[in-house]
PyMOL CGO cylinders between C-alpha atoms (Angstrom):
from pymol import cmd
from pymol.cgo import CYLINDER

trace = [
    CYLINDER, 0.02, 0.14, -0.04, 1.20, 3.48, -0.98, 0.3, 1, 1, 1, 1, 1, 1,
    CYLINDER, 1.20, 3.48, -0.98, 2.00, 5.83, 1.98, 0.3, 1, 1, 1, 1, 1, 1,
    CYLINDER, 2.00, 5.83, 1.98, -0.98, 8.11, 2.81, 0.3, 1, 1, 1, 1, 1, 1,
    CYLINDER, -0.98, 8.11, 2.81, -1.17, 11.70, 3.60, 0.3, 1, 1, 1, 1, 1, 1,
    CYLINDER, -1.17, 11.70, 3.60, -0.20, 12.59, 7.11, 0.3, 1, 1, 1, 1, 1, 1,
    CYLINDER, -0.20, 12.59, 7.11, -2.82, 13.52, 9.65, 0.3, 1, 1, 1, 1, 1, 1,
    CYLINDER, -2.82, 13.52, 9.65, -2.02, 16.99, 11.09, 0.3, 1, 1, 1, 1, 1, 1,
    CYLINDER, -2.02, 16.99, 11.09, -3.61, 18.95, 13.89, 0.3, 1, 1, 1, 1, 1, 1,
    CYLINDER, -3.61, 18.95, 13.89, -5.67, 21.81, 12.24, 0.3, 1, 1, 1, 1, 1, 1,
    CYLINDER, -5.67, 21.81, 12.24, -4.84, 24.19, 15.29, 0.3, 1, 1, 1, 1, 1, 1,
    CYLINDER, -4.84, 24.19, 15.29, -0.96, 23.32, 14.87, 0.3, 1, 1, 1, 1, 1, 1,
    CYLINDER, -0.96, 23.32, 14.87, -1.25, 24.33, 11.12, 0.3, 1, 1, 1, 1, 1, 1,
    CYLINDER, -1.25, 24.33, 11.12, -2.81, 27.73, 11.95, 0.3, 1, 1, 1, 1, 1, 1,
    CYLINDER, -2.81, 27.73, 11.95, -0.96, 28.57, 14.97, 0.3, 1, 1, 1, 1, 1, 1,
    CYLINDER, -0.96, 28.57, 14.97, 2.57, 27.70, 13.28, 0.3, 1, 1, 1, 1, 1, 1,
    CYLINDER, 2.57, 27.70, 13.28, 1.52, 29.52, 10.18, 0.3, 1, 1, 1, 1, 1, 1,
    CYLINDER, 1.52, 29.52, 10.18, 0.82, 32.69, 12.11, 0.3, 1, 1, 1, 1, 1, 1,
    CYLINDER, 0.82, 32.69, 12.11, 3.70, 32.27, 14.52, 0.3, 1, 1, 1, 1, 1, 1,
    CYLINDER, 3.70, 32.27, 14.52, 6.13, 31.85, 11.69, 0.3, 1, 1, 1, 1, 1, 1,
    CYLINDER, 6.13, 31.85, 11.69, 4.71, 34.59, 9.74, 0.3, 1, 1, 1, 1, 1, 1,
    CYLINDER, 4.71, 34.59, 9.74, 3.62, 32.19, 6.90, 0.3, 1, 1, 1, 1, 1, 1,
    CYLINDER, 3.62, 32.19, 6.90, 6.94, 30.09, 6.62, 0.3, 1, 1, 1, 1, 1, 1,
    CYLINDER, 6.94, 30.09, 6.62, 5.09, 27.02, 8.13, 0.3, 1, 1, 1, 1, 1, 1,
    CYLINDER, 5.09, 27.02, 8.13, 2.35, 27.53, 5.50, 0.3, 1, 1, 1, 1, 1, 1,
    CYLINDER, 2.35, 27.53, 5.50, 4.87, 27.02, 2.78, 0.3, 1, 1, 1, 1, 1, 1,
    CYLINDER, 4.87, 27.02, 2.78, 6.37, 24.07, 4.56, 0.3, 1, 1, 1, 1, 1, 1,
    CYLINDER, 6.37, 24.07, 4.56, 2.92, 22.69, 4.88, 0.3, 1, 1, 1, 1, 1, 1,
    CYLINDER, 2.92, 22.69, 4.88, 2.26, 23.14, 1.32, 0.3, 1, 1, 1, 1, 1, 1,
    CYLINDER, 2.26, 23.14, 1.32, 5.57, 21.28, 0.25, 0.3, 1, 1, 1, 1, 1, 1,
    CYLINDER, 5.57, 21.28, 0.25, 4.91, 18.48, 2.73, 0.3, 1, 1, 1, 1, 1, 1,
    CYLINDER, 4.91, 18.48, 2.73, 1.33, 17.84, 1.46, 0.3, 1, 1, 1, 1, 1, 1,
    CYLINDER, 1.33, 17.84, 1.46, 2.58, 18.17, -2.12, 0.3, 1, 1, 1, 1, 1, 1,
    CYLINDER, 2.58, 18.17, -2.12, 5.22, 15.39, -1.62, 0.3, 1, 1, 1, 1, 1, 1,
    CYLINDER, 5.22, 15.39, -1.62, 2.73, 13.16, 0.04, 0.3, 1, 1, 1, 1, 1, 1,
    CYLINDER, 2.73, 13.16, 0.04, 0.02, 13.61, -2.53, 0.3, 1, 1, 1, 1, 1, 1,
    CYLINDER, 0.02, 13.61, -2.53, 2.50, 12.92, -5.29, 0.3, 1, 1, 1, 1, 1, 1,
    CYLINDER, 2.50, 12.92, -5.29, 3.84, 9.73, -3.57, 0.3, 1, 1, 1, 1, 1, 1,
    CYLINDER, 3.84, 9.73, -3.57, 0.38, 8.55, -2.43, 0.3, 1, 1, 1, 1, 1, 1,
    CYLINDER, 0.38, 8.55, -2.43, -1.76, 9.38, -5.34, 0.3, 1, 1, 1, 1, 1, 1,
    CYLINDER, -1.76, 9.38, -5.34, 0.70, 10.28, -8.16, 0.3, 1, 1, 1, 1, 1, 1,
    CYLINDER, 0.70, 10.28, -8.16, -0.99, 13.75, -8.27, 0.3, 1, 1, 1, 1, 1, 1,
    CYLINDER, -0.99, 13.75, -8.27, 1.73, 15.04, -10.64, 0.3, 1, 1, 1, 1, 1, 1,
    CYLINDER, 1.73, 15.04, -10.64, 2.30, 18.42, -8.76, 0.3, 1, 1, 1, 1, 1, 1,
    CYLINDER, 2.30, 18.42, -8.76, 5.28, 20.00, -10.08, 0.3, 1, 1, 1, 1, 1, 1,
    CYLINDER, 5.28, 20.00, -10.08, 8.43, 21.13, -7.87, 0.3, 1, 1, 1, 1, 1, 1,
    CYLINDER, 8.43, 21.13, -7.87, 7.57, 23.45, -5.11, 0.3, 1, 1, 1, 1, 1, 1,
    CYLINDER, 7.57, 23.45, -5.11, 10.14, 25.99, -6.38, 0.3, 1, 1, 1, 1, 1, 1,
    CYLINDER, 10.14, 25.99, -6.38, 7.51, 27.27, -8.73, 0.3, 1, 1, 1, 1, 1, 1,
    CYLINDER, 7.51, 27.27, -8.73, 5.80, 28.75, -5.72, 0.3, 1, 1, 1, 1, 1, 1,
    CYLINDER, 5.80, 28.75, -5.72, 8.28, 31.63, -5.78, 0.3, 1, 1, 1, 1, 1, 1,
    CYLINDER, 8.28, 31.63, -5.78, 7.80, 32.47, -9.66, 0.3, 1, 1, 1, 1, 1, 1,
    CYLINDER, 7.80, 32.47, -9.66, 5.32, 35.36, -9.96, 0.3, 1, 1, 1, 1, 1, 1,
    CYLINDER, 5.32, 35.36, -9.96, 2.32, 34.12, -12.10, 0.3, 1, 1, 1, 1, 1, 1,
    CYLINDER, 2.32, 34.12, -12.10, 3.37, 30.64, -12.23, 0.3, 1, 1, 1, 1, 1, 1,
    CYLINDER, 3.37, 30.64, -12.23, 2.71, 30.35, -8.49, 0.3, 1, 1, 1, 1, 1, 1,
    CYLINDER, 2.71, 30.35, -8.49, -1.01, 30.38, -9.16, 0.3, 1, 1, 1, 1, 1, 1,
    CYLINDER, -1.01, 30.38, -9.16, -0.68, 27.84, -11.67, 0.3, 1, 1, 1, 1, 1, 1,
    CYLINDER, -0.68, 27.84, -11.67, 1.25, 25.63, -9.18, 0.3, 1, 1, 1, 1, 1, 1,
    CYLINDER, 1.25, 25.63, -9.18, -1.33, 26.16, -6.44, 0.3, 1, 1, 1, 1, 1, 1,
    CYLINDER, -1.33, 26.16, -6.44, -3.99, 25.00, -8.97, 0.3, 1, 1, 1, 1, 1, 1,
    CYLINDER, -3.99, 25.00, -8.97, -2.01, 21.94, -9.43, 0.3, 1, 1, 1, 1, 1, 1,
    CYLINDER, -2.01, 21.94, -9.43, -1.57, 21.58, -5.81, 0.3, 1, 1, 1, 1, 1, 1,
    CYLINDER, -1.57, 21.58, -5.81, -5.39, 21.91, -5.15, 0.3, 1, 1, 1, 1, 1, 1,
    CYLINDER, -5.39, 21.91, -5.15, -5.88, 18.78, -7.56, 0.3, 1, 1, 1, 1, 1, 1,
    CYLINDER, -5.88, 18.78, -7.56, -3.58, 16.95, -5.05, 0.3, 1, 1, 1, 1, 1, 1,
    CYLINDER, -3.58, 16.95, -5.05, -6.07, 18.08, -2.31, 0.3, 1, 1, 1, 1, 1, 1,
    CYLINDER, -6.07, 18.08, -2.31, -8.96, 16.70, -4.39, 0.3, 1, 1, 1, 1, 1, 1,
    CYLINDER, -8.96, 16.70, -4.39, -7.28, 13.35, -4.78, 0.3, 1, 1, 1, 1, 1, 1,
    CYLINDER, -7.28, 13.35, -4.78, -6.18, 13.28, -1.09, 0.3, 1, 1, 1, 1, 1, 1,
    CYLINDER, -6.18, 13.28, -1.09, -9.68, 14.01, 0.21, 0.3, 1, 1, 1, 1, 1, 1,
    CYLINDER, -9.68, 14.01, 0.21, -11.06, 11.27, -2.29, 0.3, 1, 1, 1, 1, 1, 1,
    CYLINDER, -11.06, 11.27, -2.29, -13.11, 14.03, -4.19, 0.3, 1, 1, 1, 1, 1, 1,
    CYLINDER, -13.11, 14.03, -4.19, -14.83, 15.41, -0.95, 0.3, 1, 1, 1, 1, 1, 1,
    CYLINDER, -14.83, 15.41, -0.95, -13.17, 18.84, -1.57, 0.3, 1, 1, 1, 1, 1, 1,
    CYLINDER, -13.17, 18.84, -1.57, -12.83, 19.40, -5.37, 0.3, 1, 1, 1, 1, 1, 1,
    CYLINDER, -12.83, 19.40, -5.37, -9.84, 21.34, -6.98, 0.3, 1, 1, 1, 1, 1, 1,
    CYLINDER, -9.84, 21.34, -6.98, -12.08, 24.34, -7.54, 0.3, 1, 1, 1, 1, 1, 1,
    CYLINDER, -12.08, 24.34, -7.54, -13.26, 24.70, -4.10, 0.3, 1, 1, 1, 1, 1, 1,
    CYLINDER, -13.26, 24.70, -4.10, -9.83, 23.96, -2.68, 0.3, 1, 1, 1, 1, 1, 1,
    CYLINDER, -9.83, 23.96, -2.68, -8.46, 26.89, -4.85, 0.3, 1, 1, 1, 1, 1, 1,
    CYLINDER, -8.46, 26.89, -4.85, -11.13, 29.27, -3.69, 0.3, 1, 1, 1, 1, 1, 1,
    CYLINDER, -11.13, 29.27, -3.69, -10.54, 28.26, -0.16, 0.3, 1, 1, 1, 1, 1, 1,
    CYLINDER, -10.54, 28.26, -0.16, -6.82, 28.83, -0.46, 0.3, 1, 1, 1, 1, 1, 1,
    CYLINDER, -6.82, 28.83, -0.46, -7.16, 32.29, -1.95, 0.3, 1, 1, 1, 1, 1, 1,
    CYLINDER, -7.16, 32.29, -1.95, -10.23, 33.92, -0.35, 0.3, 1, 1, 1, 1, 1, 1,
    CYLINDER, -10.23, 33.92, -0.35, -10.18, 32.54, 3.14, 0.3, 1, 1, 1, 1, 1, 1,
    CYLINDER, -10.18, 32.54, 3.14, -6.39, 32.13, 3.52, 0.3, 1, 1, 1, 1, 1, 1,
    CYLINDER, -6.39, 32.13, 3.52, -5.76, 30.78, 6.84, 0.3, 1, 1, 1, 1, 1, 1,
    CYLINDER, -5.76, 30.78, 6.84, -9.34, 29.74, 7.31, 0.3, 1, 1, 1, 1, 1, 1,
    CYLINDER, -9.34, 29.74, 7.31, -9.22, 28.12, 4.06, 0.3, 1, 1, 1, 1, 1, 1,
    CYLINDER, -9.22, 28.12, 4.06, -6.00, 26.15, 4.96, 0.3, 1, 1, 1, 1, 1, 1,
    CYLINDER, -6.00, 26.15, 4.96, -7.75, 24.83, 8.20, 0.3, 1, 1, 1, 1, 1, 1,
    CYLINDER, -7.75, 24.83, 8.20, -10.74, 23.74, 6.19, 0.3, 1, 1, 1, 1, 1, 1,
    CYLINDER, -10.74, 23.74, 6.19, -8.42, 21.83, 3.75, 0.3, 1, 1, 1, 1, 1, 1,
    CYLINDER, -8.42, 21.83, 3.75, -6.33, 20.14, 6.45, 0.3, 1, 1, 1, 1, 1, 1,
    CYLINDER, -6.33, 20.14, 6.45, -9.65, 19.18, 8.21, 0.3, 1, 1, 1, 1, 1, 1,
    CYLINDER, -9.65, 19.18, 8.21, -11.00, 17.67, 5.06, 0.3, 1, 1, 1, 1, 1, 1,
    CYLINDER, -11.00, 17.67, 5.06, -7.61, 15.82, 4.55, 0.3, 1, 1, 1, 1, 1, 1,
    CYLINDER, -7.61, 15.82, 4.55, -7.81, 14.56, 7.98, 0.3, 1, 1, 1, 1, 1, 1,
    CYLINDER, -7.81, 14.56, 7.98, -11.49, 13.34, 7.70, 0.3, 1, 1, 1, 1, 1, 1,
    CYLINDER, -11.49, 13.34, 7.70, -10.60, 11.40, 4.36, 0.3, 1, 1, 1, 1, 1, 1,
    CYLINDER, -10.60, 11.40, 4.36, -7.58, 9.84, 6.35, 0.3, 1, 1, 1, 1, 1, 1,
    CYLINDER, -7.58, 9.84, 6.35, -10.05, 8.61, 9.18, 0.3, 1, 1, 1, 1, 1, 1,
    CYLINDER, -10.05, 8.61, 9.18, -12.52, 7.10, 6.70, 0.3, 1, 1, 1, 1, 1, 1,
    CYLINDER, -12.52, 7.10, 6.70, -9.80, 5.31, 4.78, 0.3, 1, 1, 1, 1, 1, 1,
    CYLINDER, -9.80, 5.31, 4.78, -8.48, 3.90, 8.15, 0.3, 1, 1, 1, 1, 1, 1,
    CYLINDER, -8.48, 3.90, 8.15, -12.20, 2.44, 8.75, 0.3, 1, 1, 1, 1, 1, 1,
    CYLINDER, -12.20, 2.44, 8.75, -12.37, 0.74, 5.42, 0.3, 1, 1, 1, 1, 1, 1,
    CYLINDER, -12.37, 0.74, 5.42, -11.82, -2.88, 5.22, 0.3, 1, 1, 1, 1, 1, 1,
    CYLINDER, -11.82, -2.88, 5.22, -8.65, -4.06, 3.49, 0.3, 1, 1, 1, 1, 1, 1,
    CYLINDER, -8.65, -4.06, 3.49, -9.08, -6.00, 0.28, 0.3, 1, 1, 1, 1, 1, 1,
    CYLINDER, -9.08, -6.00, 0.28, -8.08, -9.57, 0.40, 0.3, 1, 1, 1, 1, 1, 1,
    CYLINDER, -8.08, -9.57, 0.40, -5.80, -10.98, -2.15, 0.3, 1, 1, 1, 1, 1, 1,
    CYLINDER, -5.80, -10.98, -2.15, -6.67, -14.66, -3.49, 0.3, 1, 1, 1, 1, 1, 1,
]
cmd.load_cgo(trace, "trace")
């Protein structure tokens, strides 16, 4: 089985992002990008594109596709993108919460038996 996304405390993501003046937010995005690429083959390109003006919006759009895969479609790419831009830190909290919910649901699923 592929490695899944990591369950993170929503409060920790918010507090660390605020205390570090947004540095943890970047770290969080890179970590979730790596996890989505490993677990779901999301195809999110290198995080260095986050610092290129204009291209960073496209990169975040691709990252939101990874969120859609990580939440198993419960939070689609468009909604994740809107949350990220319009609600900022609150949007990040909602996204992490949905990722955590999907992990909890996946843990309760019975494993498939191989004959």
